[in-house]
N, CA, C and O atoms as a MOPAC input file, in Angstrom:
PM7 MOZYME 1SCF
protein

 N     -0.21700 1   -14.05100 1    -8.34100 1
 C     -1.19500 1   -14.14300 1    -9.39600 1
 C     -0.57700 1   -14.86400 1   -10.59000 1
 O      0.60900 1   -14.69900 1   -10.87800 1
 N     -1.36300 1   -15.63900 1   -11.26200 1
 C     -0.87600 1   -16.44000 1   -12.37800 1
 C     -0.83500 1   -15.67100 1   -13.69800 1
 O     -0.29800 1   -16.17200 1   -14.68600 1
 N     -1.39300 1   -14.46700 1   -13.72400 1
 C     -1.33800 1   -13.63200 1   -14.93100 1
 C     -0.04700 1   -12.83100 1   -14.89900 1
 O      0.20300 1   -12.06900 1   -13.96500 1
 N      0.76400 1   -13.01200 1   -15.92500 1
 C      2.03200 1   -12.29800 1   -16.01800 1
 C      1.92000 1   -11.19400 1   -17.05500 1
 O      1.31100 1   -11.38100 1   -18.10800 1
 N      2.50600 1   -10.04900 1   -16.75600 1
 C      2.47900 1    -8.90600 1   -17.66500 1
 C      3.86900 1    -8.75000 1   -18.26500 1
 O      4.85200 1    -8.56600 1   -17.54700 1
 N      3.93900 1    -8.82400 1   -19.58200 1
 C      5.21600 1    -8.72700 1   -20.29800 1
 C      5.32200 1    -7.40900 1   -21.05400 1
 O      5.91200 1    -7.34500 1   -22.13300 1
 N      4.75400 1    -6.37200 1   -20.48500 1
 C      4.73300 1    -5.07100 1   -21.14200 1
 C      6.14200 1    -4.51800 1   -21.33100 1
 O      6.42400 1    -3.86900 1   -22.33800 1
 N      7.01500 1    -4.76800 1   -20.38000 1
 C      8.39000 1    -4.27400 1   -20.49400 1
 C      9.10000 1    -4.86300 1   -21.70800 1
 O      9.91100 1    -4.18900 1   -22.34400 1
 N      8.79800 1    -6.11300 1   -22.02600 1
 C      9.39900 1    -6.76800 1   -23.19700 1
 C      8.93600 1    -6.07500 1   -24.47500 1
 O      9.74300 1    -5.79000 1   -25.36000 1
 N      7.63100 1    -5.80400 1   -24.57000 1
 C      7.10600 1    -5.15700 1   -25.76900 1
 C      7.60500 1    -3.72400 1   -25.88800 1
 O      7.89000 1    -3.26000 1   -26.99200 1
 N      7.71400 1    -3.02200 1   -24.77500 1
 C      8.25700 1    -1.66700 1   -24.81700 1
 C      9.69300 1    -1.68100 1   -25.33900 1
 O     10.07300 1    -0.83800 1   -26.15200 1
 N     10.47600 1    -2.62800 1   -24.87400 1
 C     11.87100 1    -2.73300 1   -25.32800 1
 C     11.93300 1    -3.08500 1   -26.81200 1
 O     12.73500 1    -2.51400 1   -27.55000 1
 N     11.09700 1    -4.01400 1   -27.25200 1
 C     11.08300 1    -4.40500 1   -28.66700 1
 C     10.71600 1    -3.23300 1   -29.57000 1
 O     11.23300 1    -3.10700 1   -30.68000 1
 N      9.83000 1    -2.38700 1   -29.09000 1
 C      9.36700 1    -1.24100 1   -29.89100 1
 C     10.20300 1     0.01200 1   -29.62800 1
 O      9.96500 1     1.06700 1   -30.21700 1
 N     11.19800 1    -0.12400 1   -28.72100 1
 C     12.04400 1     1.01500 1   -28.34200 1
 C     11.18200 1     2.22000 1   -27.93500 1
 O     11.37700 1     3.34600 1   -28.39200 1
 N     10.22500 1     1.92400 1   -27.05900 1
 C      9.27600 1     2.93900 1   -26.61300 1
 C      9.38300 1     3.10100 1   -25.10200 1
 O      9.54300 1     2.11500 1   -24.38300 1
 N      9.29800 1     4.31400 1   -24.62500 1
 C      9.36600 1     4.58200 1   -23.18900 1
 C      7.97000 1     4.47900 1   -22.56200 1
 O      6.95200 1     4.49200 1   -23.25400 1
 N      7.96000 1     4.37700 1   -21.25700 1
 C      6.70400 1     4.36200 1   -20.50500 1
 C      5.94000 1     5.64600 1   -20.77300 1
 O      4.72500 1     5.62000 1   -20.96700 1
 N      6.65200 1     6.78100 1   -20.78400 1
 C      6.00200 1     8.07000 1   -21.01600 1
 C      5.38300 1     8.14700 1   -22.40700 1
 O      4.27500 1     8.66100 1   -22.56400 1
 N      6.08500 1     7.64300 1   -23.41300 1
 C      5.56100 1     7.67000 1   -24.77600 1
 C      4.31300 1     6.80600 1   -24.88800 1
 O      3.32800 1     7.21600 1   -25.50300 1
 N      4.34600 1     5.60800 1   -24.29700 1
 C      3.17500 1     4.74000 1   -24.33200 1
 C      2.00900 1     5.40400 1   -23.61700 1
 O      0.88300 1     5.38900 1   -24.11400 1
 N      2.27200 1     5.98200 1   -22.46000 1
 C      1.21600 1     6.65600 1   -21.70200 1
 C      0.56900 1     7.75600 1   -22.53200 1
 O     -0.65500 1     7.88600 1   -22.53800 1
 N      1.38100 1     8.55400 1   -23.23900 1
 C      0.84500 1     9.60700 1   -24.09500 1
 C     -0.01600 1     9.03900 1   -25.21000 1
 O     -1.09000 1     9.56800 1   -25.49800 1
 N      0.44100 1     7.97900 1   -25.83300 1
 C     -0.30100 1     7.38600 1   -26.95600 1
 C     -1.61300 1     6.75700 1   -26.50400 1
 O     -2.60600 1     6.79300 1   -27.23000 1
 N     -1.61500 1     6.17800 1   -25.29400 1
 C     -2.79100 1     5.46000 1   -24.79900 1
 C     -3.76100 1     6.40100 1   -24.08300 1
 O     -4.96500 1     6.14600 1   -24.03900 1
 N     -3.23000 1     7.48500 1   -23.52500 1
 C     -4.07500 1     8.41800 1   -22.79600 1
 C     -4.25100 1     8.07000 1   -21.33700 1
 O     -5.28800 1     8.35800 1   -20.74100 1
 N     -3.22600 1     7.44400 1   -20.75600 1
 C     -3.22100 1     7.15600 1   -19.32300 1
 C     -1.94200 1     7.74600 1   -18.73000 1
 O     -1.05500 1     8.18000 1   -19.46600 1
 N     -1.85100 1     7.76000 1   -17.42300 1
 C     -0.68000 1     8.35600 1   -16.78700 1
 C      0.50800 1     7.39400 1   -16.85000 1
 O      0.32100 1     6.17800 1   -16.89800 1
 N      1.71600 1     7.93000 1   -16.84900 1
 C      2.90400 1     7.07100 1   -16.78800 1
 C      2.90500 1     6.18400 1   -15.53200 1
 O      3.40300 1     5.05900 1   -15.56500 1
 N      2.35500 1     6.68900 1   -14.44700 1
 C      2.27300 1     5.89200 1   -13.20900 1
 C      1.42000 1     4.65500 1   -13.44300 1
 O      1.77400 1     3.56400 1   -12.99600 1
 N      0.28800 1     4.81500 1   -14.14500 1
 C     -0.57300 1     3.66000 1   -14.41900 1
 C      0.10600 1     2.65900 1   -15.34800 1
 O     -0.06300 1     1.45000 1   -15.18500 1
 N      0.87300 1     3.15200 1   -16.32000 1
 C      1.62600 1     2.23200 1   -17.18000 1
 C      2.63800 1     1.46500 1   -16.34000 1
 O      2.79800 1     0.25700 1   -16.51500 1
 N      3.32200 1     2.15100 1   -15.43200 1
 C      4.31400 1     1.48900 1   -14.57300 1
 C      3.67700 1     0.45500 1   -13.66000 1
 O      4.23700 1    -0.62000 1   -13.44800 1
 N      2.50800 1     0.77700 1   -13.12000 1
 C      1.78500 1    -0.17800 1   -12.26500 1
 C      1.46500 1    -1.43900 1   -13.05800 1
 O      1.64000 1    -2.55300 1   -12.56400 1
 N      1.00200 1    -1.26000 1   -14.27500 1
 C      0.70100 1    -2.40600 1   -15.13200 1
 C      1.97900 1    -3.15800 1   -15.49300 1
 O      2.02900 1    -4.38500 1   -15.40400 1
 N      3.00000 1    -2.42700 1   -15.89400 1
 C      4.26900 1    -3.02600 1   -16.32400 1
 C      4.90800 1    -3.85700 1   -15.20900 1
 O      5.51300 1    -4.89700 1   -15.47000 1
 N      4.77100 1    -3.39700 1   -13.98500 1
 C      5.38900 1    -4.08800 1   -12.85200 1
 C      4.50500 1    -5.16400 1   -12.24400 1
 O      4.85200 1    -5.74900 1   -11.21800 1
 N      3.36700 1    -5.42900 1   -12.87100 1
 C      2.49900 1    -6.51000 1   -12.40500 1
 C      1.73000 1    -6.19400 1   -11.14300 1
 O      1.26500 1    -7.10900 1   -10.46300 1
 N      1.58100 1    -4.91500 1   -10.80700 1
 C      0.86300 1    -4.53800 1    -9.58700 1
 C     -0.59100 1    -4.16500 1    -9.83900 1
 O     -1.33100 1    -3.89300 1    -8.89300 1
 N     -1.00900 1    -4.14800 1   -11.10200 1
 C     -2.39700 1    -3.80100 1   -11.42800 1
 C     -3.31500 1    -4.95800 1   -11.05900 1
 O     -2.96600 1    -6.12400 1   -11.24100 1
 N     -4.47900 1    -4.62700 1   -10.54500 1
 C     -5.48400 1    -5.63800 1   -10.19800 1
 C     -6.44200 1    -5.88200 1   -11.34600 1
 O     -7.11400 1    -6.91300 1   -11.39300 1
 N     -6.50900 1    -4.93300 1   -12.27700 1
 C     -7.43500 1    -5.05300 1   -13.40600 1
 C     -6.96100 1    -4.13100 1   -14.52000 1
 O     -6.16500 1    -3.21800 1   -14.30100 1
 N     -7.47300 1    -4.39400 1   -15.72500 1
 C     -7.23100 1    -3.52000 1   -16.86200 1
 C     -8.49300 1    -3.50400 1   -17.71100 1
 O     -9.10200 1    -4.54700 1   -17.95200 1
 N     -8.87700 1    -2.33300 1   -18.15700 1
 C    -10.04400 1    -2.22000 1   -19.03100 1
 C     -9.67800 1    -2.74600 1   -20.40700 1
 O     -8.54800 1    -2.58800 1   -20.87000 1
 N    -10.65100 1    -3.37500 1   -21.05300 1
 C    -10.42800 1    -3.83600 1   -22.42600 1
 C    -10.09500 1    -2.66200 1   -23.34100 1
 O     -9.28200 1    -2.79700 1   -24.25600 1
 N    -10.71300 1    -1.52600 1   -23.10100 1
 C    -10.43700 1    -0.35600 1   -23.94200 1
 C     -8.98200 1     0.09300 1   -23.78400 1
 O     -8.35900 1     0.52100 1   -24.75600 1
 N     -8.43600 1    -0.00100 1   -22.57100 1
 C     -7.03300 1     0.35100 1   -22.34200 1
 C     -6.12800 1    -0.68200 1   -22.99800 1
 O     -5.13800 1    -0.32400 1   -23.63800 1
 N     -6.45500 1    -1.94400 1   -22.84600 1
 C     -5.67700 1    -3.00600 1   -23.48100 1
 C     -5.69900 1    -2.83500 1   -24.99700 1
 O     -4.68000 1    -3.02900 1   -25.66000 1
 N     -6.84200 1    -2.47800 1   -25.53900 1
 C     -6.98000 1    -2.23300 1   -26.97000 1
 C     -6.03900 1    -1.10500 1   -27.41900 1
 O     -5.34600 1    -1.23200 1   -28.42800 1
 N     -6.02300 1    -0.01600 1   -26.66900 1
 C     -5.16200 1     1.11600 1   -27.02000 1
 C     -3.67800 1     0.76600 1   -26.89200 1
 O     -2.86500 1     1.20400 1   -27.70500 1
 N     -3.32700 1    -0.01700 1   -25.87800 1
 C     -1.93900 1    -0.45600 1   -25.70900 1
 C     -1.52100 1    -1.31500 1   -26.89500 1
 O     -0.43200 1    -1.14600 1   -27.44200 1
 N     -2.39700 1    -2.23700 1   -27.28800 1
 C     -2.08300 1    -3.10600 1   -28.43200 1
 C     -1.93300 1    -2.30500 1   -29.71800 1
 O     -1.06300 1    -2.60100 1   -30.53700 1
 N     -2.76800 1    -1.30200 1   -29.89800 1
 C     -2.64900 1    -0.44200 1   -31.08100 1
 C     -1.32500 1     0.32400 1   -31.05800 1
 O     -0.62800 1     0.39700 1   -32.07000 1
 N     -0.98300 1     0.89000 1   -29.90400 1
 C      0.23700 1     1.69000 1   -29.78800 1
 C      1.48600 1     0.84700 1   -29.99300 1
 O      2.47200 1     1.31800 1   -30.55900 1
 N      1.44500 1    -0.40700 1   -29.53100 1
 C      2.61800 1    -1.28100 1   -29.63300 1
 C      2.54800 1    -2.20800 1   -30.84600 1
 O      3.47600 1    -2.98000 1   -31.08900 1
 N      1.46100 1    -2.13600 1   -31.60400 1
 C      1.25700 1    -3.00200 1   -32.76400 1
 C      1.48500 1    -4.47100 1   -32.38500 1
 O      2.34100 1    -5.15900 1   -32.94100 1
 N      0.67600 1    -4.91700 1   -31.41100 1
 C      0.82200 1    -6.28700 1   -30.90900 1
 C     -0.53400 1    -6.86600 1   -30.54800 1
 O     -1.55700 1    -6.18900 1   -30.64600 1
 N     -0.53200 1    -8.10800 1   -30.13400 1
 C     -1.72600 1    -8.81100 1   -29.68100 1
 C     -1.74400 1    -8.82900 1   -28.15000 1
 O     -0.68800 1    -8.72000 1   -27.52700 1
 N     -2.93000 1    -8.96700 1   -27.52900 1
 C     -2.98700 1    -9.06000 1   -26.06800 1
 C     -2.08500 1   -10.16700 1   -25.50900 1
 O     -1.50300 1   -10.01000 1   -24.43500 1
 N     -1.97100 1   -11.27200 1   -26.22800 1
 C     -1.12100 1   -12.37800 1   -25.78400 1
 C      0.36700 1   -12.04500 1   -25.79700 1
 O      1.16500 1   -12.74700 1   -25.17700 1
 N      0.74400 1   -10.97600 1   -26.49900 1
 C      2.13400 1   -10.53100 1   -26.47200 1
 C      2.44400 1    -9.80500 1   -25.16900 1
 O      3.60200 1    -9.70300 1   -24.76400 1
 N      1.40000 1    -9.30500 1   -24.51900 1
 C      1.55900 1    -8.52700 1   -23.29200 1
 C      1.22300 1    -9.34500 1   -22.05300 1
 O      1.88800 1    -9.23100 1   -21.02300 1
 N      0.19100 1   -10.16700 1   -22.16100 1
 C     -0.29800 1   -10.94100 1   -21.01900 1
 C     -0.09900 1   -12.43000 1   -21.25100 1
 O     -0.29300 1   -12.92500 1   -22.36100 1
 N      0.28500 1   -13.13300 1   -20.20900 1
 C      0.39500 1   -14.58900 1   -20.28600 1
 C     -0.07000 1   -15.18900 1   -18.96400 1
 O     -0.17300 1   -14.49500 1   -17.95200 1
 N     -0.34700 1   -16.48300 1   -18.99300 1
 C     -0.82500 1   -17.20400 1   -17.82200 1
 C      0.17900 1   -18.28300 1   -17.46500 1
 O      0.56600 1   -19.08700 1   -18.31200 1
 N      0.60100 1   -18.29800 1   -16.20600 1
 C      1.55900 1   -19.29200 1   -15.73500 1
 C      1.04000 1   -19.88200 1   -14.43600 1
 O      1.17500 1   -19.28300 1   -13.36900 1
 N      0.44300 1   -21.06600 1   -14.53700 1
 C     -0.14400 1   -21.73600 1   -13.36400 1
 C      0.90300 1   -22.04000 1   -12.30900 1
 O      0.57600 1   -22.11300 1   -11.12500 1
 N      2.16300 1   -22.21900 1   -12.71200 1
 C      3.24200 1   -22.47900 1   -11.74900 1
 C      3.42500 1   -21.31600 1   -10.79500 1
 O      3.88800 1   -21.51500 1    -9.67200 1
 N      3.07700 1   -20.10800 1   -11.21000 1
 C      3.19200 1   -18.92900 1   -10.35900 1
 C      2.26000 1   -18.99900 1    -9.15600 1
 O      2.53000 1   -18.36800 1    -8.13400 1
 N      1.17500 1   -19.75100 1    -9.25700 1
 C      0.20000 1   -19.87100 1    -8.17100 1
 C      0.79500 1   -20.57500 1    -6.95700 1
 O      0.38300 1   -20.30500 1    -5.82900 1
 N      1.74500 1   -21.46500 1    -7.16500 1
 C      2.33700 1   -22.22600 1    -6.06800 1
 C      3.26200 1   -21.38300 1    -5.21200 1
 O      3.57900 1   -21.76100 1    -4.08400 1
 N      3.69600 1   -20.25700 1    -5.72700 1
 C      4.65500 1   -19.42700 1    -4.99200 1
 C      3.99300 1   -18.50700 1    -4.02100 1
 O      4.67100 1   -17.74700 1    -3.33000 1

């Protein structure tokens, strides 16, 4: 998939754990890990909104598009 998830970078920048983010957003740590590892097939805008609020960032800080990834 050409959509890359950079959630691990933002977590490191904010010195926040997966468990802490999950608590703040109201989702399970497993779901945060699925998203962080790029295995999620979809994300609700409301969840993305809560993640951005918790990490004080923009959606583009978490998600990016890399067309070169499609060739692999």
